[in-house]
C-alpha positions in Angstrom: -11.4 5.6 -2.5 -10.5 6.8 -6.0 -12.8 5.4 -8.6 -15.6 4.7 -6.2 -18.8 6.5 -5.0 -18.4 10.3 -5.2 -14.9 9.8 -6.4 -15.9 7.6 -9.4 -14.1 9.9 -11.9 -10.9 10.2 -9.9 -7.9 8.5 -11.6 -7.5 4.9 -10.6 -4.6 3.9 -8.5 -1.5 2.7 -10.4 0.0 0.9 -7.4 -0.6 -0.2 -3.9 1.6 2.7 -2.7 -0.8 5.2 -4.3 -3.8 3.7 -2.6 -2.1 3.4 0.7 -1.0 7.1 0.6 -4.5 8.1 -0.3 -6.1 6.2 2.6 -3.3 7.4 5.0 -4.1 11.0 4.2 -7.8 10.5 4.6 -7.6 8.9 8.1 -4.3 10.2 9.7 -6.0 13.3 11.2 -8.9 11.4 12.7 -7.4 8.4 14.4 -6.2 10.2 17.5 -9.7 11.0 18.6 -10.7 7.5 19.8 -9.4 3.9 19.8 -9.7 2.1 16.5 -9.0 -1.1 14.6 -8.2 -2.0 11.0 -10.1 -4.6 9.0 -9.5 -5.5 5.4 -10.7 -8.3 3.1 -8.9 -9.4 -0.1 -7.3 -6.3 -1.6 -8.4 -4.5 1.5 -6.3 -6.9 3.5 -3.2 -5.6 1.7 -4.3 -2.0 2.1 -5.0 -2.4 5.8 -1.6 -4.0 6.4 0.3 -1.4 4.5 -1.6 1.5 6.1 -0.8 0.1 9.5 2.8 0.0 8.5 2.7 3.6 7.3 1.0 4.8 10.5 3.7 3.1 12.6 6.5 4.6 10.5 5.0 8.1 11.1 4.5 7.5 14.8 0.8 7.9 14.7 -1.6 6.2 17.2 -1.7 2.5 16.5 -4.8 0.4 16.0 -6.0 -1.7 18.9 -6.2 -4.8 16.7 -5.5 -5.8 13.1 -8.0 -8.0 11.3 -7.0 -9.5 7.9 -9.3 -11.5 5.7 -9.2 -13.5 2.5 -5.5 -13.5 1.8 -2.3 -15.2 2.9 0.5 -13.3 4.6 1.9 -10.3 2.5 5.4 -11.7 2.2 4.1 -14.3 -0.3 3.4 -13.4 -3.9 0.3 -14.7 -5.7 0.9 -17.8 -7.9 0.8 -17.2 -11.6 -2.1 -19.5 -12.0 -4.2 -17.2 -9.9 -3.5 -14.0 -11.7 -6.5 -12.6 -13.6 -5.8 -9.0 -14.5 -4.0 -9.9 -17.8 -6.9 -11.9 -19.2 -9.1 -10.7 -22.0 -12.3 -9.1 -20.8 -14.5 -12.1 -21.5 -12.2 -14.5 -19.6 -11.8 -12.1 -16.8 -15.6 -11.8 -16.4 -15.8 -15.6 -16.2 -13.2 -15.8 -13.5 -14.9 -13.1 -11.5 -18.2 -15.0 -11.7 -16.4 -18.2 -10.6 -15.0 -16.5 -7.6 -18.5 -15.7 -6.5 -19.5 -12.5 -4.7 -20.4 -10.6 -7.9 -24.0 -11.1 -9.1 -24.1 -12.3 -12.8 -26.7 -9.5 -13.4 -23.8 -7.0 -13.0 -22.3 -8.2 -16.3 -25.6 -7.8 -18.2 -25.5 -4.0 -18.1 -23.0 -2.5 -20.6 -23.2 1.0 -19.1 -22.1 -0.5 -15.7 -19.4 -2.6 -17.3 -17.9 0.4 -19.1 -17.2 2.1 -15.8 -16.7 -0.7 -13.4 -14.8 -3.4 -15.4 -11.7 -1.2 -15.8 -11.8 -0.5 -12.1 -12.0 -4.2 -11.3 -9.1 -5.0 -13.6 -7.1 -2.2 -12.0 -7.8 -3.5 -8.5 -6.8 -7.0 -9.5 -3.6 -5.8 -11.2 -2.3 -3.9 -8.2 -3.4 -6.7 -5.8 -1.9 -9.5 -7.9 1.4 -7.8 -8.4 1.9 -6.8 -4.8 4.4 -8.5 -2.4 5.8 -7.1 0.7 9.5 -7.3 -0.1 11.1 -5.3 2.8 12.1 -6.7 6.1 9.2 -8.0 8.2 8.9 -5.8 11.4 6.1 -7.4 13.5 3.3 -5.3 14.9 3.0 -5.0 18.6 -0.7 -5.6 18.5 -2.5 -8.9 18.0 -3.7 -10.1 14.6 -6.8 -12.0 13.7 -7.0 -13.7 10.3 -10.2 -15.0 8.5 -9.8 -17.5 5.7 -12.2 -19.5 3.5 -11.3 -23.2 3.6 -11.6 -23.5 -0.2 -9.4 -20.4 -1.0 -6.3 -21.1 -3.2 -4.0 -20.2 -0.3 -1.4 -22.6 1.0 -1.1 -23.4 4.7 2.4 -21.9 4.8 1.0 -18.6 3.5 -1.6 -18.6 6.3 0.7 -19.7 9.1 3.1 -16.9 8.0 0.8 -14.3 9.4 2.1 -15.3 12.8 5.5 -13.7 11.9 3.8 -10.3 11.6 2.7 -9.9 15.2 4.6 -9.9 18.5 1.3 -10.7 20.1 -1.3 -13.4 19.5 -2.2 -14.3 15.9 -5.6 -16.1 15.8 -6.6 -17.8 12.5 -10.3 -18.6 11.8 -11.3 -20.8 9.0 -14.8 -20.7 7.4 -16.5 -23.0 4.9 -16.4 -21.7 1.3 -14.1 -19.8 -1.0 -12.9 -16.2 -1.3 -16.3 -14.7 -0.5 -17.1 -16.8 2.6 -17.4 -13.4 4.3 -20.8 -12.7 2.6 -22.3 -15.8 4.1 -20.6 -15.6 7.5 -20.7 -11.8 8.1 -22.5 -12.1 11.4 -19.9 -14.6 12.7 -17.0 -12.5 11.5 -18.4 -9.4 13.2 -19.0 -11.4 16.4 -15.4 -12.4 16.5 -14.2 -8.8 15.8 -16.5 -7.4 18.6 -15.3 -10.1 21.1 -11.6 -9.3 20.3 -12.1 -5.6 20.8 -14.1 -6.1 24.0 -11.4 -8.3 25.4 -8.8 -5.6 24.7 -10.8 -2.6 25.9 
């Protein structure tokens, strides 16, 4: 994606739509060659959801299953208390450390911060200002959701995922906060594999 890896110097996305269009163009020519699924955590959850929407709108082969992690349903905006992108850099760094998932050593290298902090803030801005405002058109395929028990996500936001699928929507809770996925990677992958085997 833009701003990462070999595209580190590409302009950062200004909106979710820009990121979704970019991902869509990267994968749209390849997804007809074999069955596939979509998985996204946190901001990736939004991107995965919107990419799946765009693929359907353009009548391209649909994923076998949708896996969404670390976020409530897209028809709910983030509460103002949980918005970080407008904070001064020092406060923003503190909030990122509190979330976990980012080693504190990351913030001790000015040369890294100069490149990556603006990218992080940009990611948070487009994720925190996103809400799916159009009519919900449920996907035909089943959805599996992964959520940390200590995430600041209300039960209504989690249960609302069920409105987004005409199939089964399974919700799995894990101990911990937003980065539960780092500790329970093996279990998450096991659930993903089992779902895909069941549907093969």
